[in-house]
GUTINU-713384 format. One record per residue (C-alpha): residue in one letter; residue number from 1; x, y, z. Coordinates in Angstrom, 2 decimals. Layout:
<rolums>
+---+-----+---------+---------+---------+
! r !   k !       x !       y !       z !
+---+-----+---------+---------+---------+
! a ! NUM !       X !       Y !       Z !
...
+---+-----+---------+---------+---------+
</rolums>
This chain:
<rolums>
+---+-----+---------+---------+---------+
! r !   k !       x !       y !       z !
+---+-----+---------+---------+---------+
! m !   1 !   97.78 !  126.81 !   65.89 !
! v !   2 !   94.84 !  128.69 !   64.43 !
! d !   3 !   91.64 !  126.78 !   63.90 !
! a !   4 !   88.68 !  128.29 !   62.03 !
! n !   5 !   85.40 !  126.42 !   62.34 !
! d !   6 !   81.76 !  127.13 !   61.70 !
! d !   7 !   79.38 !  126.46 !   64.53 !
! a !   8 !   75.94 !  124.91 !   64.04 !
! k !   9 !   74.18 !  128.25 !   63.67 !
! g !  10 !   76.44 !  129.47 !   60.90 !
! g !  11 !   77.88 !  132.35 !   62.97 !
! g !  12 !   81.45 !  131.10 !   62.89 !
! y !  13 !   84.16 !  131.61 !   65.44 !
! r !  14 !   87.90 !  131.53 !   65.66 !
! r !  15 !   89.91 !  129.69 !   68.25 !
! v !  16 !   93.56 !  130.40 !   68.92 !
! e !  17 !   95.71 !  128.08 !   71.03 !
! i !  18 !   99.03 !  129.18 !   72.45 !
! l !  19 !  101.32 !  126.29 !   73.33 !
! t !  20 !  104.04 !  126.97 !   75.84 !
! g !  21 !  106.89 !  124.86 !   77.09 !
! p !  22 !  109.21 !  122.59 !   75.15 !
! g !  23 !  107.98 !  122.03 !   71.63 !
! r !  24 !  110.06 !  119.04 !   70.73 !
! r !  25 !  110.66 !  115.53 !   71.91 !
! r !  26 !  113.31 !  115.57 !   74.60 !
! k !  27 !  115.93 !  112.98 !   75.45 !
! w !  28 !  116.29 !  112.43 !   79.19 !
! s !  29 !  119.47 !  110.93 !   80.54 !
! d !  30 !  119.23 !  108.07 !   83.01 !
! e !  31 !  120.62 !  110.36 !   85.72 !
! d !  32 !  117.89 !  112.98 !   85.05 !
! k !  33 !  115.18 !  110.30 !   85.10 !
! a !  34 !  116.54 !  108.89 !   88.36 !
! r !  35 !  116.67 !  112.39 !   89.91 !
! i !  36 !  113.05 !  113.14 !   88.90 !
! v !  37 !  111.81 !  109.77 !   90.18 !
! a !  38 !  113.69 !  110.34 !   93.44 !
! e !  39 !  111.89 !  113.66 !   93.85 !
! t !  40 !  108.54 !  111.87 !   93.56 !
! l !  41 !  109.54 !  109.34 !   96.22 !
! e !  42 !  110.27 !  111.98 !   98.89 !
! p !  43 !  107.72 !  112.17 !  101.71 !
! g !  44 !  104.83 !  114.47 !  100.83 !
! a !  45 !  105.78 !  114.74 !   97.14 !
! v !  46 !  103.01 !  114.75 !   94.55 !
! v !  47 !  103.89 !  113.30 !   91.15 !
! a !  48 !  101.73 !  115.79 !   89.28 !
! e !  49 !  103.48 !  118.73 !   90.94 !
! v !  50 !  106.95 !  117.35 !   90.23 !
! a !  51 !  105.95 !  116.67 !   86.61 !
! r !  52 !  104.52 !  120.18 !   86.23 !
! r !  53 !  107.73 !  121.77 !   87.55 !
! r !  54 !  109.80 !  119.76 !   85.03 !
! q !  55 !  107.25 !  120.27 !   82.23 !
! i !  56 !  106.69 !  116.54 !   81.87 !
! c !  57 !  103.47 !  114.62 !   81.58 !
! p !  58 !  102.73 !  112.81 !   84.87 !
! q !  59 !  102.22 !  109.55 !   82.97 !
! q !  60 !  105.81 !  109.77 !   81.80 !
! v !  61 !  107.02 !  110.04 !   85.38 !
! f !  62 !  104.91 !  107.03 !   86.39 !
! t !  63 !  106.40 !  105.06 !   83.49 !
! w !  64 !  109.93 !  105.92 !   84.64 !
! r !  65 !  109.03 !  104.89 !   88.21 !
! r !  66 !  107.70 !  101.53 !   86.95 !
! e !  67 !  110.79 !  100.99 !   84.77 !
! m !  68 !  113.14 !  101.76 !   87.62 !
! h !  69 !  111.18 !   99.44 !   89.91 !
! t !  70 !  111.57 !   96.57 !   87.43 !
! g !  71 !  115.16 !   97.55 !   86.66 !
! s !  72 !  114.71 !   98.02 !   82.93 !
! a !  73 !  115.57 !  101.74 !   82.79 !
! a !  74 !  119.11 !  102.29 !   83.94 !
! r !  75 !  122.03 !   99.96 !   84.12 !
! l !  76 !  123.31 !   99.54 !   87.60 !
! n !  77 !  126.80 !  100.73 !   88.40 !
! f !  78 !  129.32 !   98.59 !   90.20 !
! v !  79 !  129.93 !   99.20 !   93.86 !
! p !  80 !  133.62 !   99.60 !   94.52 !
! i !  81 !  135.23 !   96.97 !   96.68 !
! v !  82 !  137.35 !   98.59 !   99.35 !
! p !  83 !  139.24 !   96.20 !  101.58 !
! s !  84 !  139.25 !   97.20 !  105.22 !
! t !  85 !  142.71 !   97.94 !  106.60 !
! s !  86 !  141.64 !   97.76 !  110.24 !
! m !  87 !  140.63 !   94.08 !  110.13 !
! p !  88 !  143.16 !   91.35 !  109.38 !
! a !  89 !  142.57 !   89.44 !  106.16 !
! p !  90 !  141.14 !   85.96 !  106.76 !
! e !  91 !  143.40 !   83.06 !  106.09 !
! p !  92 !  142.52 !   81.43 !  102.79 !
! t !  93 !  141.00 !   78.05 !  103.32 !
! a !  94 !  140.32 !   75.42 !  100.77 !
! a !  95 !  136.60 !   74.89 !  100.31 !
! p !  96 !  135.47 !   71.26 !  100.71 !
! v !  97 !  134.89 !   69.50 !   97.43 !
! g !  98 !  131.28 !   69.74 !   96.34 !
! s !  99 !  130.43 !   72.72 !   98.54 !
! s ! 100 !  128.76 !   75.75 !   96.99 !
! p ! 101 !  130.57 !   79.11 !   96.81 !
! s ! 102 !  129.57 !   81.80 !   99.23 !
! v ! 103 !  128.80 !   84.37 !   96.47 !
! e ! 104 !  127.73 !   83.76 !   92.89 !
! m ! 105 !  127.13 !   86.64 !   90.45 !
! e ! 106 !  126.10 !   86.81 !   86.83 !
! l ! 107 !  127.62 !   89.88 !   85.18 !
! a ! 108 !  127.71 !   90.68 !   81.46 !
! g ! 109 !  126.94 !   87.10 !   80.51 !
! a ! 110 !  129.64 !   85.62 !   82.75 !
! v ! 111 !  129.09 !   83.76 !   86.01 !
! l ! 112 !  131.54 !   84.71 !   88.77 !
! r ! 113 !  131.82 !   82.43 !   91.80 !
! v ! 114 !  133.68 !   83.87 !   94.76 !
! a ! 115 !  134.93 !   81.36 !   97.31 !
! p ! 116 !  135.44 !   82.29 !  100.94 !
! g ! 117 !  138.84 !   83.84 !  101.54 !
! t ! 118 !  139.30 !   85.20 !   98.01 !
! d ! 119 !  141.87 !   88.00 !   97.87 !
! g ! 120 !  140.16 !   91.42 !   97.66 !
! a ! 121 !  142.70 !   92.83 !   95.18 !
! l ! 122 !  142.21 !   89.88 !   92.86 !
! l ! 123 !  138.44 !   90.21 !   93.06 !
! t ! 124 !  138.67 !   93.94 !   92.30 !
! t ! 125 !  140.82 !   93.23 !   89.24 !
! v ! 126 !  138.38 !   90.59 !   87.97 !
! l ! 127 !  135.34 !   92.84 !   88.46 !
! r ! 128 !  137.03 !   95.71 !   86.64 !
! a ! 129 !  137.90 !   93.42 !   83.75 !
! i ! 130 !  134.30 !   92.21 !   83.49 !
! r ! 131 !  133.02 !   95.78 !   83.59 !
! a ! 132 !  135.49 !   96.85 !   80.87 !
! s ! 133 !  134.48 !   93.92 !   78.63 !
! a ! 134 !  130.78 !   94.75 !   79.05 !
! a ! 135 !  131.20 !   98.38 !   77.91 !
+---+-----+---------+---------+---------+
</rolums>
């Protein structure tokens, strides 16, 4: 950008600015944002230095940190359920009437209540179906 201005004494001067770095608005994936935020959370890390290395404004990194803290940035992935083969499966028992389930989850608009002694394979199938319907 070339900017020609006259100063107060009428002498005039020219100012030339050279802009380096990315010249367009960039789209950052959730994985890239998480990786950059993780760098800033390492012991001894300085947000301004991490931002400078990645050619990002430090305020942008702080915004991503705040979003990830509140959970509004990236959707969480499911944790796979892997049944343990070394421990015997507990015997299914009927829960007393009126008792609350041991685990209750709200996923993709559905409420899933898991009673004690639920089969791991069945639970895995149900969670995969909920994840597929949410995509």
